[in-house]
VMD Tcl script that draws the C-alpha trace (Angstrom):
set ca {
  {-0.20 -25.93 -5.01}
  {-1.09 -24.33 -1.70}
  {-4.45 -22.62 -1.24}
  {-4.22 -19.50 0.93}
  {-7.47 -18.62 2.68}
  {-8.08 -15.06 3.89}
  {-10.47 -14.12 6.68}
  {-11.06 -11.29 9.17}
  {-9.79 -8.63 6.74}
  {-9.78 -5.10 8.20}
  {-8.90 -1.76 6.58}
  {-8.33 1.39 8.68}
  {-7.83 4.94 7.39}
  {-6.05 7.62 9.42}
  {-8.20 10.04 11.38}
  {-7.92 13.27 9.34}
  {-9.51 13.60 5.87}
  {-8.49 16.36 3.47}
  {-9.38 17.28 -0.09}
  {-6.50 17.99 -2.46}
  {-8.02 21.41 -3.11}
  {-8.12 22.19 0.61}
  {-4.44 21.36 1.05}
  {-3.07 23.30 -1.93}
  {-5.46 26.27 -1.82}
  {-5.38 26.70 1.95}
  {-2.59 25.05 3.95}
  {0.12 25.25 1.25}
  {-1.07 28.16 -0.86}
  {1.85 30.46 0.09}
  {4.38 27.84 -1.03}
  {2.93 26.92 -4.40}
  {2.82 28.51 -7.83}
  {-0.68 28.80 -9.26}
  {0.09 26.35 -12.09}
  {1.28 23.81 -9.50}
  {-1.99 24.11 -7.60}
  {-4.03 23.70 -10.78}
  {-1.94 20.75 -11.94}
  {-2.40 18.68 -8.78}
  {-6.13 19.43 -8.59}
  {-6.71 18.30 -12.17}
  {-4.16 15.57 -12.92}
  {-3.67 13.25 -9.93}
  {-7.03 11.46 -10.17}
  {-7.33 11.88 -6.39}
  {-9.94 13.96 -4.58}
  {-9.32 13.04 -0.92}
  {-6.52 11.68 1.25}
  {-6.29 10.60 4.89}
  {-3.48 11.78 7.15}
  {-2.34 11.09 10.70}
  {-1.83 14.84 11.24}
  {-4.19 17.66 12.11}
  {-3.00 20.24 9.58}
  {-4.92 23.03 11.31}
  {-2.35 22.87 14.12}
  {0.70 23.03 11.83}
  {2.61 26.11 10.73}
  {3.81 25.06 7.29}
  {6.21 28.03 7.14}
  {8.31 26.70 10.04}
  {10.97 24.05 9.57}
  {10.41 22.20 12.85}
  {9.76 18.44 12.84}
  {6.20 17.52 13.85}
  {5.10 14.27 15.44}
  {1.88 12.75 14.10}
  {-1.37 13.17 16.05}
  {-2.20 9.50 15.46}
  {0.42 6.90 16.39}
  {1.11 4.35 13.66}
  {1.71 1.65 16.26}
  {-1.67 2.42 17.81}
  {-3.30 2.06 14.39}
  {-1.47 -1.26 14.03}
  {-2.78 -2.46 17.37}
  {-6.41 -1.42 16.85}
  {-6.53 -2.91 13.33}
  {-4.93 -6.22 14.29}
  {-7.18 -6.42 17.36}
  {-10.24 -6.22 15.09}
  {-8.88 -9.03 12.90}
  {-8.37 -11.19 15.97}
  {-11.94 -10.78 17.30}
  {-13.31 -14.27 17.94}
  {-9.88 -15.80 17.23}
  {-7.63 -17.51 19.78}
  {-4.41 -15.43 19.45}
  {-2.36 -18.48 20.46}
  {-3.43 -20.11 17.17}
  {-1.44 -17.56 15.18}
  {1.87 -19.19 14.27}
  {3.33 -16.58 11.89}
  {3.12 -12.80 12.27}
  {4.18 -10.66 9.28}
  {4.35 -6.87 9.35}
  {4.87 -4.80 6.20}
  {5.91 -1.20 6.65}
  {6.30 1.57 4.08}
  {7.64 3.57 7.02}
  {7.47 2.17 10.53}
  {7.15 4.42 13.56}
  {10.52 3.42 15.01}
  {13.76 2.47 13.29}
  {14.20 -0.15 15.98}
  {12.69 -2.38 17.34}
  {10.37 -3.92 14.75}
  {6.60 -3.47 15.30}
  {6.17 -7.15 16.22}
  {8.24 -6.63 19.38}
  {5.59 -4.31 20.84}
  {2.54 -5.99 19.31}
  {3.11 -9.63 20.35}
  {2.46 -9.01 24.06}
  {-0.27 -6.41 23.41}
  {-2.16 -8.85 21.18}
  {-1.52 -11.81 23.56}
  {0.16 -13.84 20.80}
  {2.08 -17.00 21.72}
  {5.74 -16.96 22.72}
  {6.56 -19.58 20.05}
  {5.29 -17.42 17.18}
  {7.49 -16.79 14.14}
  {7.85 -13.18 12.94}
  {8.85 -11.44 9.73}
  {9.14 -7.68 9.40}
  {9.30 -6.28 5.86}
  {10.63 -2.73 5.71}
  {11.27 -0.82 2.49}
  {9.67 -3.19 -0.04}
  {7.04 -0.46 -0.44}
  {3.84 -0.84 -2.41}
  {4.37 -4.26 -3.97}
  {5.04 -6.31 -0.85}
  {1.69 -7.99 -0.03}
  {2.38 -10.82 -2.48}
  {5.65 -11.52 -0.65}
  {3.67 -12.10 2.54}
  {1.33 -14.47 0.65}
  {4.26 -16.47 -0.71}
  {6.04 -16.57 2.65}
  {2.84 -17.75 4.33}
  {2.41 -20.45 1.68}
  {5.98 -21.57 2.45}
  {5.13 -21.63 6.17}
  {2.10 -23.84 5.47}
  {4.16 -26.16 3.24}
  {6.69 -26.53 6.08}
  {3.84 -28.08 8.07}
  {2.87 -24.86 9.79}
  {-0.43 -25.88 11.36}
  {-1.35 -22.50 12.81}
  {-2.60 -19.42 10.97}
  {-0.66 -16.36 9.79}
  {-1.49 -12.77 10.69}
  {-0.48 -10.12 8.13}
  {-0.41 -6.46 9.20}
  {0.41 -3.70 6.69}
  {1.05 -0.03 7.37}
  {1.50 2.91 5.00}
  {2.82 5.97 6.79}
  {4.78 8.16 4.37}
  {3.43 11.47 5.67}
  {6.16 12.10 8.31}
  {8.80 11.93 5.57}
  {7.13 14.16 3.02}
  {5.57 16.61 5.49}
  {8.96 17.30 7.03}
  {10.48 17.89 3.60}
  {7.59 20.17 2.52}
  {8.08 22.27 5.67}
  {11.75 22.84 4.73}
  {10.88 24.08 1.23}
  {10.19 27.80 0.85}
  {8.65 27.71 -2.63}
  {7.55 24.99 -5.06}
  {7.38 25.41 -8.83}
  {7.18 22.88 -11.64}
  {10.69 23.89 -12.72}
  {12.25 22.45 -9.55}
  {11.57 18.75 -10.16}
  {12.89 17.54 -6.79}
  {10.63 19.79 -4.70}
  {7.72 19.28 -7.10}
  {7.92 15.48 -6.77}
  {8.11 15.76 -2.97}
  {4.86 17.72 -3.12}
  {3.23 15.12 -5.39}
  {4.16 12.25 -3.05}
  {2.99 14.24 -0.03}
  {-0.37 14.75 -1.73}
  {-1.04 11.30 -3.19}
  {-0.38 9.11 -0.14}
  {-2.88 8.34 2.61}
  {-1.83 6.95 5.98}
  {-3.60 3.61 6.40}
  {-3.33 0.16 7.98}
  {-4.84 -3.19 6.98}
  {-4.71 -6.71 8.39}
  {-5.92 -10.19 7.52}
  {-5.60 -13.76 8.78}
  {-4.26 -16.40 6.40}
  {-5.08 -20.11 6.83}
  {-3.99 -23.27 5.03}
  {-7.51 -24.73 5.25}
  {-10.80 -23.20 4.16}
  {-12.99 -22.25 7.13}
  {-16.59 -21.15 7.48}
  {-15.50 -17.52 7.76}
  {-13.04 -17.62 4.83}
  {-13.64 -14.54 2.67}
  {-11.06 -14.85 -0.11}
  {-9.09 -17.79 -1.50}
  {-5.82 -17.44 -3.43}
  {-4.02 -20.29 -5.20}
  {-0.28 -19.84 -4.72}
  {0.35 -20.81 -8.36}
  {-1.47 -17.61 -9.42}
  {0.94 -15.38 -7.46}
  {3.43 -13.97 -9.95}
  {6.28 -11.71 -8.94}
  {9.00 -9.99 -10.98}
  {11.80 -7.86 -9.57}
  {13.26 -4.80 -11.24}
  {16.80 -5.87 -12.20}
  {17.70 -2.59 -13.96}
  {19.01 -0.61 -11.01}
  {15.54 0.03 -9.63}
  {17.01 1.76 -6.58}
  {18.05 4.66 -8.81}
  {14.44 5.28 -9.89}
  {13.16 5.99 -6.40}
  {15.00 6.39 -3.11}
  {14.38 8.05 0.24}
  {17.30 8.51 2.59}
  {18.05 10.37 5.80}
  {20.63 13.06 5.18}
  {21.88 16.18 7.03}
  {20.90 19.61 5.72}
  {23.04 22.76 5.95}
  {22.07 23.14 9.62}
  {23.18 19.52 10.25}
  {19.59 18.50 10.93}
  {18.56 15.08 9.62}
  {15.96 15.41 6.87}
  {14.30 12.94 4.50}
  {15.71 13.37 1.02}
  {14.00 11.76 -1.99}
  {15.38 11.05 -5.44}
  {12.81 10.06 -8.03}
  {12.61 9.36 -11.76}
  {8.84 8.80 -12.18}
  {8.95 8.35 -15.95}
  {11.56 5.60 -15.73}
  {9.76 3.99 -12.81}
  {6.45 3.96 -14.75}
  {8.10 2.43 -17.82}
  {9.74 -0.38 -15.87}
  {6.74 -1.35 -13.70}
  {4.51 -1.25 -16.80}
  {6.83 -3.59 -18.72}
  {7.01 -5.99 -15.77}
  {3.22 -5.89 -15.35}
  {2.78 -6.81 -19.03}
  {5.05 -9.81 -18.50}
  {3.08 -10.93 -15.44}
  {-0.28 -10.60 -17.21}
  {1.00 -12.50 -20.27}
  {2.39 -15.24 -18.00}
  {-0.92 -15.56 -16.17}
  {-2.81 -15.80 -19.46}
  {-0.57 -18.67 -20.60}
  {-0.34 -20.40 -17.21}
  {-4.04 -20.25 -16.27}
  {-5.97 -19.58 -19.53}
  {-9.38 -20.77 -18.34}
  {-9.15 -18.83 -15.06}
  {-7.92 -15.73 -16.90}
  {-11.06 -15.67 -19.05}
  {-13.26 -15.88 -15.95}
  {-11.81 -12.80 -14.19}
  {-14.68 -10.42 -13.41}
  {-12.79 -7.58 -11.75}
  {-9.21 -6.35 -11.89}
  {-7.52 -4.19 -9.31}
  {-4.57 -1.91 -10.01}
  {-2.38 -0.39 -7.32}
  {-3.64 3.18 -6.97}
  {-0.41 5.14 -7.49}
  {-2.04 7.98 -9.41}
  {-3.69 8.46 -12.79}
  {-0.49 8.39 -14.88}
  {0.61 5.05 -13.44}
  {-2.81 3.39 -13.61}
  {-3.67 4.71 -17.09}
  {-0.24 3.73 -18.40}
  {-0.50 0.14 -17.21}
  {-4.06 -0.29 -18.51}
  {-3.14 1.13 -21.91}
  {0.04 -0.89 -22.41}
  {-1.51 -4.09 -21.04}
  {-4.69 -3.51 -23.12}
  {-6.96 -3.96 -20.11}
  {-10.64 -3.08 -20.35}
  {-11.25 -0.06 -18.07}
  {-14.67 -1.40 -17.08}
  {-12.85 -4.14 -15.13}
  {-10.92 -1.55 -13.12}
  {-13.63 0.93 -12.11}
  {-13.22 0.06 -8.41}
  {-9.52 0.98 -8.47}
  {-10.28 4.41 -9.95}
  {-13.04 4.94 -7.37}
  {-10.74 4.00 -4.48}
  {-7.95 6.18 -5.82}
  {-10.31 9.16 -6.06}
  {-11.71 8.62 -2.53}
  {-8.59 7.59 -0.56}
  {-5.56 8.32 -2.74}
  {-2.57 6.00 -2.81}
  {-2.65 3.67 0.21}
  {0.73 2.14 -0.62}
  {1.31 -1.47 0.40}
  {-2.17 -1.44 1.97}
  {-3.90 -0.97 -1.41}
  {-4.17 -4.69 -2.27}
  {-5.90 -5.54 1.02}
  {-8.03 -2.40 0.72}
  {-9.21 -3.64 -2.69}
  {-9.96 -7.14 -1.36}
  {-11.81 -5.63 1.58}
  {-14.06 -3.68 -0.81}
  {-14.76 -6.84 -2.80}
  {-15.69 -8.64 0.43}
  {-17.95 -6.01 1.93}
  {-19.71 -4.68 -1.16}
  {-21.64 -6.49 -3.87}
  {-19.00 -5.78 -6.50}
  {-18.47 -9.40 -7.54}
  {-20.60 -12.43 -6.76}
  {-19.70 -15.41 -4.61}
  {-17.21 -17.80 -6.31}
  {-16.31 -15.21 -8.96}
  {-12.64 -14.59 -9.78}
  {-10.76 -11.31 -9.51}
  {-7.16 -10.28 -10.09}
  {-4.92 -7.67 -8.50}
  {-1.87 -6.09 -10.18}
  {0.57 -4.68 -7.66}
  {3.76 -2.71 -8.33}
  {6.26 -0.57 -6.53}
  {9.90 0.42 -6.29}
  {11.06 -3.20 -6.09}
  {9.06 -4.61 -8.99}
  {5.59 -5.94 -9.80}
  {3.32 -8.68 -8.48}
  {0.00 -10.20 -9.48}
  {-2.42 -12.68 -7.93}
  {-5.81 -14.17 -8.74}
  {-8.42 -14.47 -6.00}
  {-11.80 -16.12 -5.57}
  {-14.49 -14.47 -3.47}
  {-16.06 -17.02 -1.10}
  {-18.12 -14.87 1.30}
}
mol new
graphics top color blue
foreach p $ca { graphics top sphere $p radius 0.5 }
foreach p [lrange $ca 0 end-1] q [lrange $ca 1 end] { graphics top cylinder $p $q radius 0.2 }
display resetview
């Protein structure tokens, strides 16, 4: 099987940091019932989030669309530039971008970034849009395929989570939010749990002196939701009564939790059978930080020891849900902090609207 070697991993949070209490008790207080405010402060498992907007400049009672104060494409550029420090950009042969919500509908981010990053004109590109939180493993598998096809250059993976423009615009249209109105309530929850963030890493087919993480492609397990997953969660652009395009979300969180939990159980059981010796050596386990109900549900049903997942709960409390970025954020923490020792194994369980993924990694540096 193909070994995928990660180096130059970078994680970038958006500029503006807010506490959940600050948002619901200050900026949104007029819109929210008291029991809604108390619920989100006590039940999300999140203390702080990072946004690309300066909320102090926003009138939340007006329905106008607001552009972000921090450009997503600029965050892409600065993050990728850090990953490429000391690297010849012409030695990148595959460039993958993963977007929970890209800044423009068209063109893809790679169109702007290739010349800005001085990448070669023979580079291959892949732009994933809409795979949401579980898409990092797809980039690992696609890179492994590139290496198996005799791709001699490295791959650059760039991930962006930028849900705030969607949910902020919807929140501004809503006059009042109570727990009885599930649609508006869930829009509030998603607005509150997500941070805007970007992460990047360089993938190589050969181990190098600066390799930080190594992943065996045989440990990457992926399962898709084949039970009409699109009905569990969907965001679409639709006209309102004033014929203005708004972002409309339909969500069945209970059904979504049940299905990603069942798929995660299957992945963990498969890993245990496929790699029994490696499974026993796992020292740390990461869970996508989608909120307390999701994380607790998966740990309980999969019978996972919570002591293995302390880092995920810490990250969720400090930075909220970082979407597709969360897997690289977790690896970045393992790299930069003495959480696990050199040559120890870890595992990350990823899930999202499309399905669930899992991979085992070894810390090298």
